[in-house]
C-alpha positions as CSV (number, residue, x, y, z in Angstrom):
1,T,98.3,85.9,92.7
2,L,99.0,87.0,89.2
3,L,97.9,90.5,90.4
4,C,100.2,90.9,93.0
5,S,103.3,89.3,90.5
6,L,102.9,92.5,88.0
7,T,105.4,93.9,89.5
8,T,107.8,91.8,88.7
9,S,107.2,92.9,85.3
10,N,109.2,95.5,83.4
11,Y,109.3,99.5,83.9
12,E,106.4,100.2,81.1
13,C,104.2,97.6,83.1
14,R,104.5,99.3,86.6
15,I,103.9,102.8,84.6
16,E,100.6,101.3,84.0
17,L,99.7,100.0,87.0
18,Q,101.2,103.0,88.6
19,K,98.4,104.8,86.3
20,E,95.5,102.9,88.0
21,N,96.9,103.2,91.5
22,C,97.4,99.8,91.8
23,F,100.5,100.6,94.6
24,E,97.3,101.8,96.8
25,L,95.6,98.7,95.8
26,Y,98.5,96.6,97.0
27,V,98.4,98.6,99.9
28,N,95.0,98.0,101.0
29,L,95.1,94.3,100.2
30,L,97.7,94.1,103.5
31,M,94.7,94.3,105.0
32,D,92.6,91.1,103.5
33,P,94.0,87.6,104.9
34,D,94.1,86.0,101.3
35,W,96.1,88.4,99.8
36,F,98.7,90.0,102.2
37,V,101.3,87.9,101.7
38,G,101.3,88.8,97.7
39,A,100.4,92.2,98.5
40,L,103.5,92.5,100.8
41,E,105.9,91.0,98.1
42,A,104.3,93.1,95.6
43,I,104.7,96.3,97.4
44,A,108.7,95.1,98.3
45,N,109.2,94.2,94.5
46,W,107.5,97.7,92.7
47,L,110.1,99.8,96.2
48,L,113.0,97.9,95.3
49,N,112.7,98.6,91.0
50,E,111.3,101.9,91.6
51,P,112.8,103.4,94.5
52,E,111.3,106.8,93.7
53,I,107.8,105.3,94.0
54,E,108.7,106.0,98.0
55,K,108.5,110.0,97.3
56,S,105.1,109.4,96.6
57,L,104.0,107.8,99.5
58,V,102.3,109.3,102.4
59,L,104.9,107.8,104.8
60,E,103.7,107.9,108.0
61,E,100.0,106.7,106.6
62,F,102.2,103.4,104.7
63,V,103.9,102.7,107.4
64,E,100.6,102.0,110.1
65,D,99.4,99.8,107.6
66,L,102.3,98.0,106.6
67,A,102.4,97.9,110.5
68,S,99.0,96.8,111.4
69,V,100.2,93.4,108.8
70,F,102.1,92.2,112.0
71,E,99.1,93.2,114.6
72,H,96.9,89.7,114.1
73,Y,98.4,87.0,112.2
74,E,96.4,83.4,112.6
75,N,98.4,81.7,110.0
76,E,101.7,80.8,110.6
77,T,102.9,80.0,107.2
78,A,101.5,83.3,106.0
79,F,103.6,85.0,108.5
80,A,106.4,83.0,107.7
81,K,106.5,84.4,103.7
82,S,105.6,88.2,105.1
83,L,109.0,88.4,106.6
84,E,111.5,87.9,104.2
85,P,109.6,90.9,101.3
86,F,109.2,92.8,104.9
87,L,113.0,92.6,105.5
88,R,113.9,94.0,102.1
89,I,112.0,97.3,102.7
90,V,112.8,98.1,105.7
91,T,116.7,97.5,104.9
92,Q,116.3,99.3,102.0
93,Y,114.4,102.2,103.0
94,T,115.8,103.9,106.2
95,S,113.4,106.3,106.8
96,I,110.5,103.4,107.1
97,N,112.7,101.9,109.2
98,K,113.2,104.6,111.6
99,L,108.8,105.6,111.3
100,L,108.5,101.8,111.8
101,T,110.1,101.7,114.8
102,S,109.3,104.7,116.5
103,T,105.7,105.2,115.7
104,T,105.1,101.7,116.0
105,P,104.9,98.7,118.2
106,I,106.3,96.4,115.3
107,I,109.6,94.8,116.8
108,Y,107.2,93.7,119.6
109,N,104.4,92.3,117.8
110,I,106.9,90.5,115.7
111,L,108.6,88.8,118.2
112,H,105.3,88.2,120.3
113,L,104.6,86.2,117.0
114,L,107.7,84.3,116.8
115,N,107.1,83.3,120.3
116,S,103.6,82.0,120.0
117,P,103.5,78.4,120.4
118,S,102.3,76.6,116.9
C-alpha cells in the first residue's frame, strides 16, 4: 500500500509518479481484488490534489474502468472502503459523474451490492 499512499505526498512526488505513468498503473490496479481499494484511494487523492490531471484522461475509458470496480465484489469490507474515495471523485468532478451515470449501470450495481445479504 506504500505505492498507493505516494499520491498523498508532495507535488514533486506526484510529478515523478506521473513521469512513470503511475496514474495509469493505479487505474489498471482497479481490476485487481487485492489492490483496488488502495488504487481507488490513490486516484482520488491524486485527482483532488492535482485537478489538472483530469485534462490528460481519456474520460470515457477512465469512467469504464471506474465503473467496472462495482460490477463484481466478493469482499464486503473492501466494497465499503471503496465508497468514500469514489464519492470524493464524483463530487469533485461533474464530468466524471455525468459520464458514470449516463453511460454505465453504476447506480444499479452499487444499489445491488448494498442490498445484497451479508
